[in-house]
N, CA, C and O atoms as a Tinker XYZ file with bonds, in Angstrom:
   284  protein
     1  N    112.975000  152.279000  106.796000    73     2
     2  CA   113.282000  151.564000  108.024000    64     1     3
     3  C    114.558000  150.751000  107.775000    63     2     4     5
     4  O    114.707000  150.100000  106.740000    81     3
     5  N    115.443000  150.804000  108.717000    73     3     6
     6  CA   116.717000  150.112000  108.555000    64     5     7
     7  C    116.561000  148.610000  108.791000    63     6     8     9
     8  O    115.595000  148.150000  109.400000    81     7
     9  N    117.526000  147.876000  108.297000    73     7    10
    10  CA   117.519000  146.417000  108.454000    64     9    11
    11  C    117.613000  146.026000  109.919000    63    10    12    13
    12  O    117.023000  145.029000  110.334000    81    11
    13  N    118.336000  146.787000  110.690000    73    11    14
    14  CA   118.496000  146.483000  112.112000    64    13    15
    15  C    117.170000  146.580000  112.861000    63    14    16    17
    16  O    116.959000  145.869000  113.844000    81    15
    17  N    116.276000  147.455000  112.401000    73    15    18
    18  CA   114.976000  147.586000  113.058000    64    17    19
    19  C    114.002000  146.523000  112.597000    63    18    20    21
    20  O    113.129000  146.112000  113.362000    81    19
    21  N    114.132000  146.067000  111.356000    73    19    22
    22  CA   113.212000  145.055000  110.825000    64    21    23
    23  C    113.546000  143.650000  111.312000    63    22    24    25
    24  O    112.656000  142.805000  111.407000    81    23
    25  N    114.789000  143.392000  111.618000    73    23    26
    26  CA   115.215000  142.045000  111.995000    64    25    27
    27  C    114.501000  141.508000  113.238000    63    26    28    29
    28  O    114.061000  140.359000  113.205000    81    27
    29  N    114.358000  142.262000  114.327000    73    27    30
    30  CA   113.632000  141.710000  115.494000    64    29    31
    31  C    112.170000  141.394000  115.192000    63    30    32    33
    32  O    111.648000  140.386000  115.667000    81    31
    33  N    111.505000  142.239000  114.412000    73    31    34
    34  CA   110.095000  141.955000  114.106000    64    33    35
    35  C    109.983000  140.751000  113.178000    63    34    36    37
    36  O    109.041000  139.969000  113.307000    81    35
    37  N    110.900000  140.586000  112.266000    73    35    38
    38  CA   110.912000  139.413000  111.397000    64    37    39
    39  C    111.167000  138.155000  112.213000    63    38    40    41
    40  O    110.516000  137.132000  112.003000    81    39
    41  N    112.097000  138.228000  113.127000    73    39    42
    42  CA   112.423000  137.084000  113.979000    64    41    43
    43  C    111.243000  136.700000  114.865000    63    42    44    45
    44  O    110.952000  135.515000  115.026000    81    43
    45  N    110.562000  137.686000  115.438000    73    43    46
    46  CA   109.422000  137.369000  116.295000    64    45    47
    47  C    108.256000  136.813000  115.468000    63    46    48    49
    48  O    107.521000  135.953000  115.953000    81    47
    49  N    108.074000  137.289000  114.225000    73    47    50
    50  CA   107.041000  136.744000  113.350000    64    49    51
    51  C    107.318000  135.298000  112.975000    63    50    52    53
    52  O    106.406000  134.471000  112.971000    81    51
    53  N    108.555000  134.991000  112.664000    73    51    54
    54  CA   108.929000  133.607000  112.336000    64    53    55
    55  C    108.780000  132.694000  113.541000    63    54    56    57
    56  O    108.362000  131.544000  113.400000    81    55
    57  N    109.112000  133.187000  114.707000    73    55    58
    58  CA   108.966000  132.396000  115.938000    64    57    59
    59  C    107.485000  132.109000  116.212000    63    58    60    61
    60  O    107.124000  130.987000  116.565000    81    59
    61  N    106.640000  133.114000  116.051000    73    59    62
    62  CA   105.205000  132.917000  116.269000    64    61    63
    63  C    104.633000  131.918000  115.272000    63    62    64    65
    64  O    103.807000  131.083000  115.639000    81    63
    65  N    105.060000  131.994000  114.024000    73    63    66
    66  CA   104.592000  131.058000  113.003000    64    65    67
    67  C    105.050000  129.635000  113.323000    63    66    68    69
    68  O    104.287000  128.681000  113.166000    81    67
    69  N    106.293000  129.499000  113.771000    73    67    70
    70  CA   106.810000  128.183000  114.135000    64    69    71
    71  C    106.012000  127.595000  115.292000    63    70    72    73
    72  O    105.676000  126.411000  115.267000    81    71
    73  N    105.706000  128.393000  116.294000    73    71    74
    74  CA   104.927000  127.916000  117.441000    64    73    75
    75  C    103.523000  127.522000  116.999000    63    74    76    77
    76  O    102.981000  126.525000  117.475000    81    75
    77  N    102.926000  128.301000  116.088000    73    75    78
    78  CA   101.573000  128.013000  115.603000    64    77    79
    79  C    101.515000  126.661000  114.891000    63    78    80    81
    80  O    100.536000  125.928000  115.030000    81    79
    81  N    102.549000  126.334000  114.139000    73    79    82
    82  CA   102.582000  125.074000  113.394000    64    81    83
    83  C    103.236000  123.926000  114.161000    63    82    84    85
    84  O    103.353000  122.827000  113.618000    81    83
    85  N    103.658000  124.141000  115.382000    73    83    86
    86  CA   104.329000  123.110000  116.182000    64    85    87
    87  C    103.568000  121.782000  116.243000    63    86    88    89
    88  O    104.199000  120.735000  116.096000    81    87
    89  N    102.237000  121.767000  116.453000    73    87    90
    90  CA   101.526000  120.480000  116.490000    64    89    91
    91  C    101.660000  119.692000  115.178000    63    90    92    93
    92  O    101.706000  118.462000  115.197000    81    91
    93  N    101.721000  120.384000  114.062000    73    91    94
    94  CA   101.885000  119.680000  112.784000    64    93    95
    95  C    103.303000  119.149000  112.618000    63    94    96    97
    96  O    103.501000  118.057000  112.085000    81    95
    97  N    104.276000  119.908000  113.067000    73    95    98
    98  CA   105.668000  119.463000  112.960000    64    97    99
    99  C    105.923000  118.218000  113.791000    63    98   100   101
   100  O    106.714000  117.359000  113.403000    81    99
   101  N    105.256000  118.120000  114.930000    73    99   102
   102  CA   105.518000  117.010000  115.846000    64   101   103
   103  C    104.529000  115.857000  115.701000    63   102   104   105
   104  O    104.659000  114.844000  116.387000    81   103
   105  N    103.541000  116.001000  114.817000    73   103   106
   106  CA   102.596000  114.917000  114.570000    64   105   107
   107  C    101.559000  114.735000  115.664000    63   106   108   109
   108  O    101.026000  113.639000  115.833000    81   107
   109  N    101.265000  115.789000  116.408000    73   107   110
   110  CA   100.261000  115.705000  117.461000    64   109   111
   111  C     98.862000  115.673000  116.862000    63   110   112   113
   112  O     98.625000  116.247000  115.798000    81   111
   113  N     97.955000  115.017000  117.529000    73   111   114
   114  CA    96.558000  115.001000  117.097000    64   113   115
   115  C     95.905000  116.310000  117.524000    63   114   116   117
   116  O     95.983000  116.704000  118.687000    81   115
   117  N     95.258000  116.983000  116.565000    73   115   118
   118  CA    94.563000  118.234000  116.851000    64   117   119
   119  C     93.167000  118.155000  116.241000    63   118   120   121
   120  O     92.945000  117.372000  115.317000    81   119
   121  N     92.233000  118.942000  116.735000    73   119   122
   122  CA    90.884000  118.937000  116.153000    64   121   123
   123  C     90.913000  119.350000  114.679000    63   122   124   125
   124  O     91.797000  120.095000  114.258000    81   123
   125  N     89.951000  118.867000  113.903000    73   123   126
   126  CA    89.927000  119.132000  112.470000    64   125   127
   127  C     89.819000  120.624000  112.180000    63   126   128   129
   128  O     90.389000  121.101000  111.198000    81   127
   129  N     89.104000  121.364000  113.008000    73   127   130
   130  CA    89.003000  122.813000  112.814000    64   129   131
   131  C     90.343000  123.510000  112.957000    63   130   132   133
   132  O     90.651000  124.440000  112.212000    81   131
   133  N     91.140000  123.058000  113.917000    73   131   134
   134  CA    92.479000  123.619000  114.097000    64   133   135
   135  C     93.378000  123.262000  112.926000    63   134   136   137
   136  O     94.176000  124.081000  112.471000    81   135
   137  N     93.246000  122.041000  112.445000    73   135   138
   138  CA    94.055000  121.618000  111.299000    64   137   139
   139  C     93.714000  122.443000  110.059000    63   138   140   141
   140  O     94.605000  122.894000  109.339000    81   139
   141  N     92.407000  122.638000  109.817000    73   139   142
   142  CA    91.992000  123.436000  108.663000    64   141   143
   143  C     92.470000  124.875000  108.775000    63   142   144   145
   144  O     92.792000  125.505000  107.768000    81   143
   145  N     92.517000  125.394000  109.987000    73   143   146
   146  CA    93.015000  126.749000  110.194000    64   145   147
   147  C     94.483000  126.892000  109.854000    63   146   148   149
   148  O     94.941000  127.982000  109.510000    81   147
   149  N     95.219000  125.808000  109.947000    73   147   150
   150  CA    96.647000  125.839000  109.640000    64   149   151
   151  C     96.953000  125.549000  108.171000    63   150   152   153
   152  O     98.096000  125.701000  107.739000    81   151
   153  N     95.974000  125.144000  107.419000    73   151   154
   154  CA    96.164000  124.885000  105.993000    64   153   155
   155  C     95.797000  126.153000  105.218000    63   154   156   157
   156  O     94.670000  126.308000  104.747000    81   155
   157  N     96.771000  127.050000  105.098000    73   155   158
   158  CA    96.519000  128.354000  104.513000    64   157   159
   159  C     96.386000  128.294000  102.995000    63   158   160   161
   160  O     95.624000  129.071000  102.420000    81   159
   161  N     97.094000  127.407000  102.347000    73   159   162
   162  CA    97.086000  127.329000  100.888000    64   161   163
   163  C     96.490000  126.002000  100.440000    63   162   164   165
   164  O     96.709000  124.971000  101.077000    81   163
   165  N     95.746000  126.026000   99.360000    73   163   166
   166  CA    95.146000  124.800000   98.834000    64   165   167
   167  C     96.200000  123.786000   98.419000    63   166   168   169
   168  O     95.951000  122.581000   98.468000    81   167
   169  N     97.369000  124.252000   98.014000    73   167   170
   170  CA    98.420000  123.331000   97.572000    64   169   171
   171  C     99.025000  122.540000   98.723000    63   170   172   173
   172  O     99.727000  121.557000   98.484000    81   171
   173  N     98.773000  122.941000   99.956000    73   171   174
   174  CA    99.299000  122.209000  101.109000    64   173   175
   175  C     98.516000  120.950000  101.378000    63   174   176   177
   176  O     99.009000  120.052000  102.061000    81   175
   177  N     97.302000  120.859000  100.858000    73   175   178
   178  CA    96.439000  119.710000  101.109000    64   177   179
   179  C     96.333000  118.914000   99.817000    63   178   180   181
   180  O     95.782000  119.392000   98.825000    81   179
   181  N     96.860000  117.711000   99.837000    73   179   182
   182  CA    96.805000  116.843000   98.668000    64   181   183
   183  C     95.607000  115.919000   98.820000    63   182   184   185
   184  O     95.510000  115.174000   99.795000    81   183
   185  N     94.707000  115.967000   97.868000    73   183   186
   186  CA    93.551000  115.080000   97.917000    64   185   187
   187  C     93.974000  113.696000   97.459000    63   186   188   189
   188  O     94.502000  113.525000   96.360000    81   187
   189  N     93.741000  112.731000   98.295000    73   187   190
   190  CA    94.075000  111.359000   97.958000    64   189   191
   191  C     92.858000  110.594000   97.506000    63   190   192   193
   192  O     91.750000  111.129000   97.463000    81   191
   193  N     93.070000  109.343000   97.171000    73   191   194
   194  CA    91.964000  108.501000   96.719000    64   193   195
   195  C     90.921000  108.316000   97.804000    63   194   196   197
   196  O     89.737000  108.153000   97.506000    81   195
   197  N     91.347000  108.340000   99.057000    73   195   198
   198  CA    90.408000  108.104000  100.151000    64   197   199
   199  C     89.446000  109.271000  100.347000    63   198   200   201
   200  O     88.414000  109.102000  100.998000    81   199
   201  N     89.749000  110.440000   99.810000    73   199   202
   202  CA    88.862000  111.585000   99.996000    64   201   203
   203  C     87.779000  111.663000   98.935000    63   202   204   205
   204  O     86.776000  112.347000   99.134000    81   203
   205  N     87.952000  110.990000   97.829000    73   203   206
   206  CA    86.932000  110.989000   96.789000    64   205   207
   207  C     85.972000  109.846000   97.052000    63   206   208   209
   208  O     86.390000  108.700000   97.211000    81   207
   209  N     84.738000  110.144000   97.097000    73   207   210
   210  CA    83.745000  109.118000   97.402000    64   209   211
   211  C     83.060000  108.676000   96.115000    63   210   212   213
   212  O     82.471000  109.481000   95.393000    81   211
   213  N     83.151000  107.401000   95.854000    73   211   214
   214  CA    82.490000  106.845000   94.676000    64   213   215
   215  C     81.021000  106.615000   94.978000    63   214   216   217
   216  O     80.620000  106.494000   96.136000    81   215
   217  N     80.245000  106.558000   93.946000    73   215   218
   218  CA    78.831000  106.251000   94.125000    64   217   219
   219  C     78.701000  104.801000   94.534000    63   218   220   221
   220  O     79.395000  103.946000   93.985000    81   219
   221  N     77.839000  104.502000   95.477000    73   219   222
   222  CA    77.696000  103.109000   95.919000    64   221   223
   223  C     77.169000  102.227000   94.795000    63   222   224   225
   224  O     76.283000  102.615000   94.034000    81   223
   225  N     77.732000  101.048000   94.713000    73   223   226
   226  CA    77.313000  100.100000   93.685000    64   225   227
   227  C     76.009000   99.431000   94.110000    63   226   228   229
   228  O     75.721000   99.281000   95.298000    81   227
   229  N     75.248000   99.045000   93.126000    73   227   230
   230  CA    73.999000   98.335000   93.418000    64   229   231
   231  C     74.334000   96.943000   93.940000    63   230   232   233
   232  O     75.372000   96.380000   93.591000    81   231
   233  N     73.474000   96.399000   94.762000    73   231   234
   234  CA    73.715000   95.091000   95.373000    64   233   235
   235  C     73.742000   93.982000   94.325000    63   234   236   237
   236  O     74.321000   92.922000   94.563000    81   235
   237  N     73.136000   94.208000   93.194000    73   235   238
   238  CA    73.100000   93.166000   92.168000    64   237   239
   239  C     74.200000   93.335000   91.128000    63   238   240   241
   240  O     74.138000   92.726000   90.061000    81   239
   241  N     75.206000   94.153000   91.424000    73   239   242
   242  CA    76.253000   94.390000   90.439000    64   241   243
   243  C     77.139000   93.156000   90.269000    63   242   244   245
   244  O     77.167000   92.273000   91.126000    81   243
   245  N     77.840000   93.114000   89.182000    73   243   246
   246  CA    78.717000   91.976000   88.910000    64   245   247
   247  C     79.876000   91.929000   89.905000    63   246   248   249
   248  O     80.402000   90.853000   90.190000    81   247
   249  N     80.287000   93.108000   90.445000    73   247   250
   250  CA    81.361000   93.131000   91.425000    64   249   251
   251  C     80.984000   92.331000   92.667000    63   250   252   253
   252  O     81.790000   91.551000   93.174000    81   251
   253  N     79.770000   92.520000   93.152000    73   251   254
   254  CA    79.330000   91.812000   94.351000    64   253   255
   255  C     79.278000   90.317000   94.088000    63   254   256   257
   256  O     79.692000   89.532000   94.941000    81   255
   257  N     78.784000   89.908000   92.935000    73   255   258
   258  CA    78.689000   88.489000   92.661000    64   257   259
   259  C     80.063000   87.847000   92.476000    63   258   260   261
   260  O     80.225000   86.650000   92.715000    81   259
   261  N     81.055000   88.638000   92.049000    73   259   262
   262  CA    82.415000   88.100000   91.876000    64   261   263
   263  C     83.151000   87.998000   93.212000    63   262   264   265
   264  O     84.008000   87.132000   93.382000    81   263
   265  N     82.825000   88.868000   94.150000    73   263   266
   266  CA    83.574000   88.877000   95.406000    64   265   267
   267  C     82.970000   87.996000   96.485000    63   266   268   269
   268  O     83.688000   87.581000   97.395000    81   267
   269  N     81.697000   87.699000   96.421000    73   267   270
   270  CA    81.073000   86.859000   97.429000    64   269   271
   271  C     81.282000   85.378000   97.086000    63   270   272   273
   272  O     81.157000   84.989000   95.925000    81   271
   273  N     81.596000   84.563000   98.077000    73   271   274
   274  CA    81.752000   83.137000   97.793000    64   273   275
   275  C     80.389000   82.508000   97.459000    63   274   276   277
   276  O     79.356000   82.896000   98.005000    81   275
   277  N     80.420000   81.563000   96.580000    73   275   278
   278  CA    79.176000   80.908000   96.211000    64   277   279
   279  C     78.758000   79.926000   97.298000    63   278   280   281
   280  O     79.604000   79.306000   97.943000    81   279
   281  N     77.460000   79.789000   97.496000    73   279   282
   282  CA    76.971000   78.929000   98.563000    64   281   283
   283  C     76.236000   77.751000   97.982000    63   282   284
   284  O     75.743000   76.903000   98.726000    81   283
């Protein structure tokens, strides 16, 4: 297949991909399912500290006693 024949299909594929990702480019709010559908590679999603959930501390831990004001 010649380059002249492949160029229109490549251009239309790139245009469709750009339109598909438009909400992400512009920062629009989209449903989580739609967002996950647009995250094709695991490397596109960076796990931050807020995504890791620590085990809840016991109410009698030293952290709680240090942070609460004494009465």
